[in-house]
Backbone of each chain as ProteinMPNN parsed JSONL, in Angstrom:
{"seq_chain_A": "MIKDLKNICSPKVFEIIFNTYAKDVKRFVFFKTRDLSLTEDIVQDAFVKLWEGCKGASYDTVKNYLFTIANNLFLNIVKHNKVIDKHQKGYVHEASNESPEFLYIEQEYLEKLETAIANLSEKQREVFLLSRIEKKKYKEIAEQLNISVKAVEKRMHTAVKALKEKIEFI", "coords_chain_A": {"N_chain_A": [[83.556, 123.42, 81.334], [82.935, 120.767, 80.494], [83.969, 119.634, 82.727], [82.124, 120.492, 84.653], [79.919, 119.025, 83.857], [80.625, 116.578, 84.69], [80.663, 116.704, 87.366], [79.894, 115.217, 90.196], [78.856, 116.199, 92.509], [77.113, 118.091, 91.727], [73.679, 118.759, 91.776], [72.145, 118.296, 89.428], [73.745, 116.63, 87.857], [73.968, 114.516, 89.598], [71.338, 113.684, 89.621], [71.096, 112.749, 87.005], [72.85, 110.598, 87.122], [71.521, 109.057, 89.001], [69.113, 108.51, 87.61], [70.166, 107.064, 85.542], [71.493, 104.829, 86.614], [70.089, 103.731, 88.791], [68.113, 101.722, 88.402], [69.642, 99.56, 87.52], [71.304, 99.126, 89.731], [69.4, 98.496, 91.581], [68.358, 96.122, 90.524], [70.612, 94.505, 90.695], [71.005, 94.417, 93.493], [68.598, 93.318, 94.334], [68.766, 90.799, 93.254], [70.557, 89.691, 94.999], [69.35, 89.975, 97.543], [66.643, 89.279, 97.356], [64.522, 90.572, 98.415], [62.301, 93.056, 98.327], [61.791, 95.392, 99.846], [64.081, 95.612, 101.466], [65.927, 95.836, 99.445], [65.268, 98.326, 98.325], [65.92, 99.973, 100.458], [68.693, 99.574, 100.573], [69.482, 100.508, 98.056], [68.756, 103.19, 98.281], [70.447, 103.953, 100.417], [72.894, 103.522, 99.191], [72.961, 105.521, 97.234], [72.802, 107.729, 98.896], [75.242, 107.508, 100.221], [76.928, 107.834, 98.054], [76.377, 110.473, 97.472], [77.249, 111.715, 99.807], [79.941, 111.199, 99.551], [80.63, 112.497, 97.249], [82.571, 114.3, 96.43], [84.912, 112.875, 96.358], [84.475, 110.983, 94.481], [84.636, 109.618, 91.174], [83.265, 110.595, 88.088], [83.572, 109.009, 85.855], [83.906, 106.458, 86.811], [81.721, 105.94, 88.277], [79.615, 104.113, 88.14], [80.712, 101.56, 88.772], [81.546, 102.247, 91.309], [79.122, 102.749, 92.632], [77.96, 100.189, 92.557], [79.801, 98.829, 94.11], [79.489, 100.105, 96.583], [76.815, 99.404, 97.108], [77.048, 96.633, 97.223], [78.748, 96.369, 99.438], [77.096, 97.421, 101.421], [75.11, 95.508, 101.415], [76.638, 93.274, 102.254], [77.33, 94.148, 104.804], [74.877, 94.048, 106.054], [74.346, 91.319, 105.947], [76.439, 90.454, 107.543], [75.743, 91.717, 109.914], [73.326, 90.462, 110.472], [74.301, 87.947, 110.983], [75.668, 88.456, 113.314], [73.555, 89.115, 115.003], [72.28, 86.68, 114.987], [74.219, 85.114, 116.265], [74.17, 86.383, 118.722], [71.621, 85.789, 119.584], [72.02, 83.172, 120.01], [73.515, 83.187, 122.225], [76.054, 84.313, 122.133], [78.467, 86.967, 122.626], [77.392, 90.196, 121.817], [78.742, 92.646, 119.975], [78.687, 96.207, 119.824], [77.503, 97.823, 116.883], [77.855, 99.946, 114.036], [75.89, 99.504, 112.285], [73.727, 98.729, 113.665], [70.257, 98.57, 114.695], [69.76, 100.437, 116.732], [71.597, 102.448, 116.228], [70.727, 103.372, 113.74], [68.232, 104.334, 114.467], [68.913, 106.437, 116.18], [70.226, 108.076, 114.356], [68.132, 108.8, 112.634], [66.554, 110.174, 114.402], [68.279, 112.214, 114.973], [68.4, 113.463, 112.492], [65.824, 114.416, 112.326], [65.878, 116.28, 114.365], [67.743, 117.974, 113.258], [66.377, 118.955, 111.029], [64.366, 120.402, 112.302], [65.956, 122.257, 113.608], [67.063, 123.619, 111.429], [64.769, 124.793, 110.417], [64.334, 126.558, 112.43], [66.301, 128.425, 112.218], [67.442, 131.837, 111.765], [65.86, 133.931, 109.298], [67.691, 134.994, 107.477], [69.961, 133.428, 107.919], [68.979, 130.866, 107.301], [68.318, 131.158, 104.638], [70.811, 131.52, 103.365], [72.045, 129.155, 104.145], [70.428, 127.135, 102.943], [70.602, 127.827, 100.236], [73.268, 127.343, 99.828], [73.708, 124.637, 100.708], [71.571, 123.009, 99.748], [70.864, 123.977, 97.21], [73.339, 124.091, 96.234], [74.894, 126.321, 95.628], [77.693, 128.473, 95.084], [79.51, 130.5, 97.473], [80.071, 132.951, 96.372], [78.207, 133.129, 94.324], [75.869, 133.173, 95.807], [76.208, 135.551, 97.148], [76.042, 137.341, 95.029], [73.416, 136.879, 94.223], [71.958, 137.691, 96.466], [72.784, 140.191, 96.709], [74.818, 141.019, 98.49], [77.978, 141.088, 100.297], [80.596, 138.623, 99.79], [81.852, 138.029, 102.12], [79.866, 138.637, 103.969], [78.059, 136.656, 103.376], [79.536, 134.416, 104.133], [79.766, 134.919, 106.861], [77.1, 134.699, 107.665], [76.699, 132.029, 107.083], [78.532, 130.826, 108.761], [77.495, 131.537, 111.283], [75.103, 130.224, 111.037], [75.803, 127.486, 110.977], [76.955, 127.254, 113.472], [74.759, 127.902, 115.057], [73.043, 125.797, 114.41], [74.361, 123.6, 115.532], [74.165, 124.291, 118.243], [71.395, 124.51, 118.602], [70.503, 121.916, 118.054], [71.495, 120.541, 120.219], [69.756, 121.323, 122.187], [67.249, 120.572, 121.459]], "CA_chain_A": [[82.171, 123.037, 81.0], [82.878, 119.306, 80.582], [84.231, 119.342, 84.135], [80.853, 120.676, 85.364], [79.019, 117.941, 83.484], [81.065, 115.367, 85.379], [80.735, 117.002, 88.798], [78.856, 114.418, 90.854], [78.265, 117.01, 93.581], [76.058, 118.937, 91.152], [72.396, 118.041, 91.849], [71.666, 117.856, 88.108], [74.556, 115.472, 87.45], [73.579, 113.423, 90.495], [70.037, 113.199, 89.151], [71.35, 111.956, 85.787], [73.45, 109.336, 87.573], [70.444, 108.287, 89.623], [68.195, 108.013, 86.578], [70.886, 106.136, 84.659], [71.974, 103.592, 87.248], [69.29, 103.233, 89.922], [67.458, 100.452, 88.078], [70.674, 98.507, 87.472], [71.732, 98.84, 91.105], [68.269, 97.833, 92.239], [68.308, 94.747, 90.015], [71.793, 93.833, 91.257], [70.789, 94.176, 94.924], [67.461, 92.411, 94.503], [69.277, 89.466, 92.94], [71.223, 89.185, 96.2], [68.515, 89.953, 98.752], [65.297, 88.723, 97.087], [63.631, 91.276, 99.34], [62.119, 94.344, 97.677], [61.907, 96.482, 100.817], [65.499, 95.719, 101.82], [66.604, 96.318, 98.231], [65.052, 99.774, 98.196], [66.73, 100.613, 101.51], [70.11, 99.519, 100.188], [69.678, 101.411, 96.909], [68.724, 104.56, 98.812], [71.673, 104.174, 101.182], [74.033, 103.584, 98.261], [72.981, 106.86, 96.631], [73.135, 108.68, 99.966], [76.691, 107.435, 100.443], [77.574, 108.452, 96.886], [76.221, 111.924, 97.633], [78.16, 112.127, 100.896], [81.34, 111.094, 99.091], [80.654, 112.936, 95.84], [83.815, 115.016, 96.1], [85.998, 111.924, 96.127], [84.074, 109.985, 93.484], [84.871, 110.02, 89.789], [82.106, 110.377, 87.216], [83.871, 107.945, 84.893], [83.852, 105.141, 87.456], [80.645, 106.02, 89.266], [78.79, 102.902, 88.105], [81.409, 100.558, 89.592], [81.55, 102.77, 92.679], [77.778, 102.505, 93.179], [77.784, 98.749, 92.755], [80.653, 98.444, 95.239], [78.819, 100.586, 97.805], [75.616, 98.579, 97.319], [77.498, 95.301, 97.641], [79.249, 96.48, 100.813], [75.933, 97.586, 102.304], [74.485, 94.179, 101.513], [77.507, 92.428, 103.083], [77.213, 94.623, 106.19], [73.605, 93.531, 106.589], [74.547, 89.879, 106.159], [77.318, 90.34, 108.715], [74.964, 92.126, 111.075], [72.361, 89.39, 110.751], [75.054, 86.85, 111.611], [75.952, 88.881, 114.694], [72.294, 88.965, 115.744], [72.063, 85.244, 115.124], [75.137, 84.652, 117.316], [73.688, 86.95, 119.977], [70.44, 85.012, 119.992], [72.493, 81.86, 120.451], [74.229, 83.338, 123.486], [77.361, 84.917, 121.989], [78.516, 88.398, 122.964], [77.072, 91.064, 120.696], [79.443, 93.923, 120.05], [77.955, 97.306, 119.184], [77.859, 98.028, 115.485], [77.248, 101.129, 113.429], [74.761, 99.085, 111.473], [72.678, 98.245, 114.545], [69.029, 99.369, 114.642], [69.857, 101.57, 117.651], [72.348, 103.498, 115.55], [69.862, 103.945, 112.704], [67.186, 105.096, 115.151], [69.521, 107.689, 116.637], [70.502, 108.922, 113.207], [66.865, 109.353, 112.159], [66.161, 111.152, 115.413], [69.186, 113.352, 114.793], [67.975, 114.162, 111.275], [64.591, 115.154, 112.647], [66.317, 117.455, 115.139], [68.422, 118.875, 112.316], [65.342, 119.605, 110.225], [63.742, 121.398, 113.177], [66.947, 123.315, 113.848], [67.147, 124.419, 110.196], [63.538, 125.597, 110.354], [64.398, 127.591, 113.475], [67.352, 129.422, 111.951], [66.885, 133.125, 111.333], [65.564, 133.892, 107.863], [68.933, 135.258, 106.718], [70.832, 132.248, 108.046], [68.374, 129.734, 106.582], [68.4, 131.453, 103.208], [72.18, 131.23, 102.92], [72.303, 127.728, 104.374], [69.744, 126.311, 101.941], [71.164, 128.119, 98.92], [74.575, 126.684, 99.756], [73.708, 123.185, 100.896], [70.581, 122.3, 98.929], [70.975, 124.393, 95.803], [74.751, 123.913, 95.892], [75.477, 127.54, 95.072], [78.931, 128.92, 95.72], [79.286, 131.699, 98.289], [80.104, 134.112, 95.471], [76.916, 133.172, 93.614], [74.85, 133.588, 96.782], [76.439, 136.98, 97.39], [75.494, 138.083, 93.878], [71.956, 136.738, 94.238], [71.375, 138.452, 97.578], [73.35, 141.54, 96.643], [75.626, 141.294, 99.685], [79.363, 140.688, 100.062], [80.919, 137.216, 100.053], [82.166, 137.961, 103.552], [78.59, 138.612, 104.689], [77.503, 135.301, 103.177], [80.321, 133.494, 104.974], [79.407, 135.168, 108.27], [75.773, 134.11, 107.899], [76.84, 130.567, 107.064], [79.247, 130.499, 109.997], [76.565, 131.612, 112.423], [74.071, 129.192, 110.837], [76.366, 126.19, 111.403], [77.11, 127.332, 114.932], [73.408, 127.866, 115.636], [72.495, 124.443, 114.244], [74.976, 122.745, 116.562], [73.622, 124.637, 119.558], [69.953, 124.2, 118.646], [70.32, 120.452, 118.115], [71.779, 120.112, 121.599], [68.678, 121.674, 123.106], [65.946, 120.092, 120.967]], "C_chain_A": [[81.999, 121.527, 81.139], [83.077, 118.893, 82.034], [82.931, 119.435, 84.934], [79.897, 119.53, 85.091], [79.382, 116.64, 84.184], [81.168, 115.569, 86.892], [79.579, 116.311, 89.531], [78.165, 115.206, 91.957], [77.212, 117.986, 93.048], [74.741, 118.162, 91.192], [71.914, 117.527, 90.499], [72.428, 116.625, 87.631], [74.175, 114.269, 88.307], [72.249, 112.823, 90.05], [70.201, 112.33, 87.903], [71.907, 110.588, 86.17], [72.37, 108.442, 88.182], [69.538, 107.674, 88.556], [68.853, 106.969, 85.673], [71.124, 104.789, 85.336], [71.062, 102.982, 88.325], [68.65, 101.877, 89.628], [68.458, 99.301, 88.065], [71.11, 98.109, 88.884], [70.637, 98.071, 91.834], [68.188, 96.363, 91.812], [69.432, 93.905, 90.644], [71.554, 93.465, 92.731], [69.652, 93.181, 95.137], [67.865, 90.97, 94.216], [69.915, 88.837, 94.184], [70.257, 88.994, 97.369], [67.202, 89.192, 98.576], [64.26, 89.348, 98.01], [63.497, 92.708, 98.826], [62.325, 95.522, 98.629], [63.375, 96.721, 101.197], [66.295, 96.267, 100.638], [66.47, 97.831, 98.109], [65.846, 100.549, 99.252], [68.196, 100.678, 101.094], [70.393, 100.474, 99.026], [69.691, 102.863, 97.392], [70.025, 104.873, 99.555], [72.888, 104.307, 100.267], [74.117, 104.975, 97.63], [73.272, 107.945, 97.676], [74.648, 108.69, 100.193], [77.45, 108.032, 99.255], [77.515, 109.977, 97.021], [77.183, 112.452, 98.696], [79.607, 112.158, 100.416], [81.534, 111.617, 97.685], [81.958, 113.627, 95.453], [84.945, 114.06, 95.759], [85.67, 110.9, 95.048], [84.285, 110.527, 92.071], [83.655, 109.667, 88.934], [82.331, 109.164, 86.312], [83.766, 106.547, 85.502], [82.679, 105.029, 88.431], [79.782, 104.751, 89.293], [79.418, 101.814, 88.99], [81.377, 100.95, 91.068], [80.201, 102.477, 93.361], [77.548, 101.023, 93.482], [78.611, 98.256, 93.95], [80.007, 98.869, 96.554], [77.638, 99.683, 98.13], [76.01, 97.191, 97.817], [77.993, 95.325, 99.091], [78.105, 96.641, 101.816], [75.229, 96.25, 102.505], [75.31, 93.273, 102.439], [77.439, 92.829, 104.554], [75.94, 94.078, 106.844], [73.714, 92.033, 106.873], [75.367, 89.651, 107.424], [76.532, 90.659, 109.988], [73.958, 91.038, 111.474], [73.049, 88.197, 111.412], [75.35, 87.18, 113.064], [74.702, 88.705, 115.552], [72.035, 87.485, 116.019], [72.936, 84.674, 116.246], [74.632, 85.111, 118.682], [72.514, 86.123, 120.518], [70.84, 83.631, 120.489], [73.371, 81.966, 121.7], [75.633, 83.92, 123.37], [77.291, 86.396, 122.388], [78.26, 89.223, 121.71], [77.787, 92.395, 120.864], [78.637, 94.977, 119.307], [78.438, 97.51, 117.757], [77.184, 99.279, 114.973], [76.02, 100.765, 112.616], [73.587, 98.643, 112.343], [71.44, 99.134, 114.437], [69.083, 100.583, 115.561], [70.532, 102.756, 116.97], [71.45, 104.197, 114.521], [68.768, 104.805, 113.337], [67.731, 106.453, 115.599], [69.754, 108.631, 115.456], [69.219, 109.564, 112.67], [66.384, 110.444, 113.115], [67.005, 112.426, 115.245], [68.756, 114.168, 113.574], [66.702, 114.975, 111.519], [64.925, 116.416, 113.444], [66.95, 118.486, 114.206], [67.399, 119.65, 111.492], [64.646, 120.711, 111.038], [64.685, 122.58, 113.392], [67.082, 124.212, 112.624], [65.929, 125.342, 110.098], [63.58, 126.749, 111.351], [65.551, 128.577, 113.302], [66.682, 130.757, 111.619], [66.706, 133.065, 109.82], [66.837, 134.079, 107.025], [69.865, 134.056, 106.752], [70.292, 131.096, 107.193], [68.491, 129.922, 105.068], [69.785, 131.082, 102.666], [72.476, 129.733, 103.045], [71.681, 126.882, 103.259], [70.273, 126.574, 100.531], [72.502, 127.394, 98.748], [74.451, 125.168, 99.763], [72.726, 122.441, 99.994], [70.702, 122.692, 97.463], [72.412, 124.383, 95.319], [75.364, 125.145, 95.219], [76.76, 127.886, 95.814], [78.645, 130.21, 96.486], [79.237, 132.957, 97.407], [78.755, 134.261, 94.743], [75.8, 133.642, 94.545], [74.96, 135.091, 97.04], [75.837, 137.809, 96.265], [73.96, 138.049, 93.894], [71.313, 137.621, 95.295], [71.859, 139.9, 97.618], [74.032, 141.933, 97.958], [77.044, 140.809, 99.396], [79.55, 139.194, 100.352], [81.191, 137.029, 101.547], [80.872, 137.872, 104.375], [77.927, 137.245, 104.558], [78.222, 134.315, 104.098], [79.982, 133.676, 106.458], [78.05, 134.545, 108.599], [75.869, 132.587, 107.957], [77.528, 130.096, 108.345], [78.279, 130.491, 111.182], [75.455, 130.566, 112.292], [74.58, 127.834, 111.333], [76.483, 126.151, 112.925], [75.739, 127.207, 115.621], [72.805, 126.464, 115.527], [73.04, 123.516, 115.319], [74.331, 123.012, 117.928], [72.14, 124.257, 119.684], [69.718, 122.696, 118.792], [70.551, 119.932, 119.528], [70.59, 120.334, 122.527], [67.292, 121.238, 122.619], [65.639, 118.753, 121.619]], "O_chain_A": [[81.072, 121.049, 81.793], [82.457, 117.947, 82.519], [82.653, 118.586, 85.782], [79.153, 119.107, 85.976], [78.571, 115.718, 84.267], [81.693, 114.716, 87.607], [78.437, 116.769, 89.486], [77.02, 114.918, 92.305], [76.506, 118.629, 93.825], [74.676, 117.035, 90.702], [71.337, 116.443, 90.422], [71.843, 115.695, 87.075], [74.072, 113.147, 87.811], [72.058, 111.608, 90.095], [69.533, 111.306, 87.759], [71.501, 109.56, 85.628], [72.31, 107.241, 87.917], [69.235, 106.481, 88.591], [68.18, 106.104, 85.113], [70.977, 103.738, 84.713], [71.257, 101.832, 88.718], [68.639, 100.99, 90.482], [68.161, 98.203, 88.537], [71.265, 96.927, 89.194], [70.899, 97.136, 92.59], [67.977, 95.477, 92.64], [69.225, 92.765, 91.06], [71.859, 92.352, 93.16], [69.728, 92.312, 96.005], [67.372, 90.038, 94.85], [69.831, 87.629, 94.4], [70.322, 87.998, 98.091], [66.71, 88.549, 99.504], [63.249, 88.728, 98.34], [64.451, 93.483, 98.879], [62.949, 96.52, 98.272], [63.846, 97.858, 101.244], [67.219, 97.061, 100.813], [67.443, 98.529, 97.824], [66.372, 101.629, 98.985], [68.853, 101.708, 101.246], [71.414, 101.163, 99.013], [70.526, 103.662, 96.969], [70.628, 105.925, 99.348], [73.794, 105.099, 100.53], [75.202, 105.542, 97.504], [73.91, 108.953, 97.372], [75.255, 109.75, 100.339], [78.492, 108.662, 99.433], [78.483, 110.676, 96.72], [77.835, 113.481, 98.518], [80.392, 113.017, 100.814], [82.483, 111.236, 97.0], [82.396, 113.555, 94.305], [85.831, 114.389, 94.97], [86.495, 110.043, 94.733], [84.133, 111.721, 91.811], [83.095, 108.577, 89.049], [81.408, 108.395, 86.04], [83.559, 105.568, 84.785], [82.646, 104.149, 89.291], [79.278, 104.364, 90.348], [78.75, 101.226, 89.84], [81.207, 100.109, 91.95], [80.151, 102.022, 94.504], [77.011, 100.663, 94.53], [78.176, 97.383, 94.702], [79.976, 98.104, 97.517], [77.469, 99.249, 99.27], [75.381, 96.644, 98.723], [77.698, 94.42, 99.872], [78.136, 96.077, 102.91], [74.811, 95.907, 103.611], [74.756, 92.589, 103.3], [77.482, 91.977, 105.442], [75.931, 93.703, 108.016], [73.241, 91.544, 107.899], [75.053, 88.797, 108.253], [76.643, 89.964, 110.997], [73.772, 90.743, 112.655], [72.478, 87.527, 112.273], [75.295, 86.313, 113.936], [74.773, 88.212, 116.679], [71.632, 87.092, 117.115], [72.481, 83.873, 117.062], [74.654, 84.362, 119.659], [72.427, 85.811, 121.706], [70.128, 82.998, 121.268], [73.905, 80.965, 122.178], [76.342, 84.022, 124.371], [76.215, 86.988, 122.473], [78.851, 88.967, 120.661], [77.484, 93.171, 121.771], [77.99, 94.69, 118.299], [79.627, 97.385, 117.463], [76.09, 99.636, 115.409], [75.202, 101.629, 112.296], [72.556, 98.225, 111.816], [71.554, 100.319, 114.123], [68.532, 101.635, 115.237], [70.106, 103.903, 117.11], [71.412, 105.424, 114.435], [68.42, 105.866, 112.818], [67.084, 107.485, 115.417], [69.508, 109.834, 115.55], [69.22, 110.737, 112.294], [65.879, 111.486, 112.696], [66.508, 113.546, 115.361], [68.746, 115.399, 113.609], [66.535, 116.072, 110.987], [64.336, 117.475, 113.23], [66.731, 119.69, 114.336], [67.54, 120.855, 111.285], [64.376, 121.8, 110.531], [64.274, 123.74, 113.362], [67.201, 125.43, 112.757], [66.048, 126.515, 109.744], [62.945, 127.784, 111.147], [65.753, 129.459, 114.137], [65.51, 130.801, 111.243], [67.328, 132.245, 109.146], [67.032, 133.415, 106.007], [70.482, 133.706, 105.746], [71.037, 130.441, 106.464], [68.73, 128.971, 104.324], [69.904, 130.414, 101.639], [73.081, 129.13, 102.158], [72.344, 126.01, 102.698], [70.379, 125.65, 99.724], [72.822, 126.899, 97.668], [75.029, 124.492, 98.912], [73.033, 121.345, 99.525], [70.648, 121.837, 96.579], [72.682, 124.634, 94.144], [76.235, 125.028, 94.357], [76.896, 127.628, 97.01], [77.681, 130.92, 96.199], [78.473, 133.887, 97.661], [78.242, 135.367, 94.574], [74.912, 134.397, 94.149], [73.959, 135.801, 97.136], [75.206, 138.84, 96.502], [73.299, 139.049, 93.617], [70.264, 138.224, 95.065], [71.415, 140.71, 98.432], [73.841, 143.038, 98.464], [77.287, 140.186, 98.362], [78.756, 138.587, 101.071], [80.817, 136.022, 102.149], [80.796, 137.126, 105.352], [77.315, 136.743, 105.5], [77.59, 133.488, 104.757], [79.919, 132.705, 107.212], [77.866, 133.946, 109.659], [75.21, 131.94, 108.77], [77.142, 129.086, 108.934], [78.257, 129.551, 111.976], [74.929, 130.079, 113.293], [73.862, 127.118, 112.032], [76.155, 125.154, 113.569], [75.588, 126.506, 116.622], [72.134, 126.001, 116.449], [72.299, 122.75, 115.937], [73.999, 122.084, 118.666], [71.693, 123.756, 120.716], [68.852, 122.259, 119.55], [69.884, 118.999, 119.975], [70.429, 119.631, 123.525], [66.286, 121.5, 123.278], [64.593, 118.162, 121.353]]}, "seq_chain_B": "MEQKNTFNDTYLAEWIHGEITNNQLKELVSEEDYNAYIKLKSGINLYEAQKLLWTIHLTV", "coords_chain_B": {"N_chain_B": [[79.966, 124.568, 125.569], [82.694, 126.668, 125.194], [84.371, 127.963, 122.338], [87.838, 127.457, 121.469], [89.501, 129.393, 120.155], [89.399, 131.89, 117.588], [90.505, 132.431, 114.349], [89.324, 133.81, 112.48], [86.005, 135.01, 111.757], [84.577, 133.325, 110.198], [85.216, 130.712, 109.913], [83.757, 128.349, 110.202], [82.061, 128.404, 108.053], [83.897, 128.123, 106.03], [84.894, 125.623, 106.617], [82.621, 123.897, 106.409], [82.238, 124.088, 103.783], [84.385, 122.854, 102.776], [86.805, 124.124, 102.575], [88.579, 124.377, 104.654], [90.194, 121.831, 106.564], [89.066, 118.946, 108.503], [90.951, 118.453, 110.474], [92.103, 120.956, 110.745], [89.95, 122.347, 111.725], [89.725, 121.096, 114.143], [91.745, 122.221, 115.577], [90.71, 124.6, 116.227], [88.453, 124.494, 117.778], [86.877, 123.192, 120.764], [87.239, 119.755, 121.879], [84.805, 118.563, 122.379], [83.025, 120.241, 120.976], [84.094, 119.88, 118.454], [83.484, 117.169, 117.902], [80.725, 117.388, 117.879], [80.35, 119.077, 115.675], [81.351, 117.499, 113.607], [79.499, 115.438, 113.583], [77.295, 116.951, 112.958], [77.935, 117.793, 110.351], [77.902, 115.387, 109.0], [75.224, 114.767, 109.356], [74.068, 116.879, 107.935], [74.915, 116.25, 105.354], [73.505, 113.867, 104.936], [70.92, 114.858, 105.151], [70.837, 116.557, 102.945], [71.148, 114.662, 100.882], [68.865, 113.109, 101.218], [66.877, 114.978, 100.683], [67.428, 115.476, 98.033], [67.119, 112.952, 96.836], [64.46, 112.637, 97.34], [63.415, 114.624, 95.767], [64.042, 113.732, 93.179], [62.608, 111.473, 92.991], [62.476, 108.494, 94.519], [61.465, 105.97, 93.91], [62.125, 103.433, 91.704]], "CA_chain_B": [[81.429, 124.659, 125.592], [83.188, 127.78, 124.398], [85.414, 127.592, 121.402], [89.16, 127.845, 121.957], [89.872, 130.678, 119.582], [88.98, 132.013, 116.188], [91.396, 133.305, 113.597], [88.381, 134.701, 111.813], [84.643, 134.704, 112.189], [83.878, 132.593, 109.129], [85.892, 129.429, 109.699], [82.793, 127.245, 110.057], [81.59, 128.473, 106.662], [84.983, 127.573, 105.205], [84.99, 124.183, 106.907], [81.466, 123.164, 105.878], [82.385, 124.17, 102.329], [85.565, 122.058, 102.4], [87.993, 124.95, 102.355], [89.528, 123.99, 105.694], [90.015, 120.408, 106.851], [88.609, 118.574, 109.849], [92.079, 118.628, 111.4], [92.249, 122.399, 111.008], [88.833, 122.719, 112.61], [90.024, 120.538, 115.465], [92.646, 123.169, 116.251], [89.994, 125.851, 116.507], [87.331, 124.323, 118.708], [87.076, 122.179, 121.793], [87.005, 118.394, 121.394], [83.356, 118.342, 122.448], [82.418, 120.941, 119.841], [84.571, 119.227, 117.22], [82.671, 115.966, 117.697], [79.362, 117.819, 117.527], [80.371, 119.616, 114.305], [81.536, 116.369, 112.677], [78.198, 114.767, 113.496], [76.402, 117.869, 112.239], [78.275, 117.761, 108.92], [77.399, 114.112, 108.518], [73.773, 114.911, 109.322], [73.722, 117.781, 106.836], [75.095, 115.484, 104.114], [72.367, 112.953, 104.818], [69.741, 115.701, 104.921], [70.911, 116.976, 101.535], [70.922, 113.51, 100.006], [67.461, 112.716, 101.313], [66.097, 115.993, 99.968], [67.689, 115.288, 96.606], [66.474, 111.707, 96.407], [63.015, 112.878, 97.37], [63.109, 115.462, 94.611], [64.13, 113.02, 91.891], [61.78, 110.279, 93.144], [63.265, 107.304, 94.863], [60.935, 104.75, 93.323], [62.705, 103.158, 90.383]], "C_chain_B": [[81.884, 125.795, 124.661], [84.276, 127.312, 123.45], [86.749, 128.184, 121.847], [89.57, 129.231, 121.46], [89.357, 130.736, 118.154], [89.939, 132.936, 115.468], [90.559, 134.209, 112.697], [86.982, 134.274, 112.234], [83.864, 133.971, 111.107], [84.431, 131.183, 108.957], [84.924, 128.249, 109.563], [82.205, 127.221, 108.643], [82.64, 127.857, 105.743], [85.067, 126.058, 105.394], [83.842, 123.403, 106.261], [81.52, 123.135, 104.348], [83.633, 123.432, 101.843], [86.829, 122.852, 102.167], [89.011, 124.798, 103.475], [89.18, 122.562, 106.14], [89.467, 120.181, 108.265], [89.726, 118.807, 110.87], [92.3, 120.101, 111.736], [91.134, 122.881, 111.931], [89.131, 122.283, 114.044], [90.921, 121.467, 116.287], [91.903, 124.407, 116.75], [88.901, 125.726, 117.558], [87.677, 123.257, 119.75], [86.776, 120.798, 121.21], [85.498, 118.09, 121.352], [82.648, 119.001, 121.261], [82.826, 120.288, 118.527], [83.71, 118.004, 116.914], [81.242, 116.328, 117.272], [79.317, 118.345, 116.094], [80.53, 118.496, 113.27], [80.209, 115.642, 112.486], [77.211, 115.64, 112.713], [76.667, 117.813, 110.734], [77.732, 116.481, 108.289], [75.871, 114.175, 108.374], [73.322, 115.8, 108.168], [73.858, 117.052, 105.501], [73.919, 114.533, 103.881], [71.088, 113.711, 104.483], [69.689, 116.134, 103.453], [70.553, 115.828, 100.606], [69.458, 113.088, 100.026], [66.565, 113.692, 100.567], [66.214, 115.771, 98.467], [66.987, 114.043, 96.081], [64.955, 111.862, 96.392], [62.599, 113.652, 96.124], [63.084, 114.652, 93.313], [63.42, 111.665, 91.951], [62.626, 109.032, 93.364], [62.771, 106.07, 94.123], [61.47, 104.551, 91.916], [62.028, 101.94, 89.782]], "O_chain_B": [[81.496, 125.855, 123.495], [85.01, 126.368, 123.745], [86.811, 129.232, 122.491], [89.932, 130.112, 122.24], [88.93, 129.725, 117.595], [90.171, 134.068, 115.893], [91.032, 135.239, 112.217], [86.804, 133.303, 112.97], [82.633, 133.992, 111.099], [84.143, 130.526, 107.956], [85.233, 127.265, 108.89], [81.894, 126.158, 108.106], [82.304, 127.152, 104.791], [85.286, 125.313, 104.438], [84.068, 122.366, 105.637], [80.925, 122.268, 103.709], [83.905, 123.388, 100.644], [87.81, 122.335, 101.632], [90.195, 125.065, 103.267], [88.021, 122.149, 106.096], [89.417, 121.091, 109.092], [89.486, 119.291, 111.976], [92.64, 120.448, 112.868], [91.354, 123.718, 112.806], [88.837, 122.988, 115.01], [90.861, 121.492, 117.516], [92.407, 125.158, 117.586], [88.476, 126.717, 118.153], [88.656, 122.524, 119.611], [86.132, 120.688, 120.167], [84.997, 117.454, 120.425], [81.784, 118.396, 120.626], [82.019, 120.157, 117.606], [83.259, 117.831, 115.782], [80.64, 115.666, 116.427], [78.353, 118.089, 115.373], [79.925, 118.537, 112.199], [79.843, 115.278, 111.368], [76.408, 115.145, 111.922], [75.729, 117.789, 109.937], [77.177, 116.497, 107.19], [75.308, 113.694, 107.39], [72.324, 115.517, 107.506], [73.017, 117.213, 104.616], [73.409, 114.417, 102.767], [70.284, 113.279, 103.656], [68.64, 116.083, 102.811], [69.767, 115.986, 99.672], [68.882, 112.752, 98.991], [65.612, 113.289, 99.899], [65.233, 115.865, 97.73], [66.348, 114.069, 95.029], [64.264, 111.295, 95.546], [61.569, 113.369, 95.512], [62.221, 114.855, 92.459], [63.604, 110.818, 91.078], [63.381, 108.599, 92.494], [63.571, 105.214, 93.746], [61.286, 105.401, 91.044], [62.365, 101.533, 88.67]]}, "name": "protein", "num_of_chains": 2, "seq": "MIKDLKNICSPKVFEIIFNTYAKDVKRFVFFKTRDLSLTEDIVQDAFVKLWEGCKGASYDTVKNYLFTIANNLFLNIVKHNKVIDKHQKGYVHEASNESPEFLYIEQEYLEKLETAIANLSEKQREVFLLSRIEKKKYKEIAEQLNISVKAVEKRMHTAVKALKEKIEFIMEQKNTFNDTYLAEWIHGEITNNQLKELVSEEDYNAYIKLKSGINLYEAQKLLWTIHLTV"}
C-alpha cells in the first residue's frame, strides 16, 4: 500500500508531486532565466522527463531529482545558445538534440502518433489507452474487458506494431 | 521491413510494459524496426506525459 503511494509512475502520485513541487521548480528556474515563457517550457520538460524516467526515480528524492533535471535543461539551453552564438560568429555548428529542428521533428512525430492512435481499431485503442494513459495492468484490463490476459497482450502487441506502421505512412 | 522472428505473438506488449528489455527486443526485430520502436516508445512516453500534464493543469 505504502509502495503504491510512492509509485511515481502512478498518475495520482505524479499529480501529487506536480502539485507539491511545480511552484518551487518554477521559482527556481525563473530565478535563473528571468523569462516566464522559457521557465514554463523548462518546468514542463522537467516533469515530462520525470514521467519518462518514473520507473528509475525514487519518491523520497524526487524533489532533488526534479531540480536537477530543471537545472540540466537550463544549462542545455545556455549551452545551445552559446553554440548558436558561435555559429553566428562563423564557427562550425554541430547538430544537437536541443536544436529547434529536433524539437520540430518531435512535435511532428507526436502529432503523427496522435493520429495513429486515433486510427487504431477500437479494440486496440481501448487496450492501448487503458494501459498507457490509465496505467492499468494487463490483468486489470483483462478483468475490466472480461477477456484473457493473453488476449489483452495480443491486442497491445498488434497496437504497437500498427502504430509503428501507421506513423511511417502518415 | 519484416521482423526476424517471434518467440511469441505478444513480445511487443511485454516490451512496451517493461517486461523485456530493449536488448531483448533488438534480437527479435530488424535494426530498422528496432530504431522505429525505440522512437515510438519515446513518443508514447511524451504523449502520456503531455496528456497527464494537460489533465492536472500545467499553469502553476
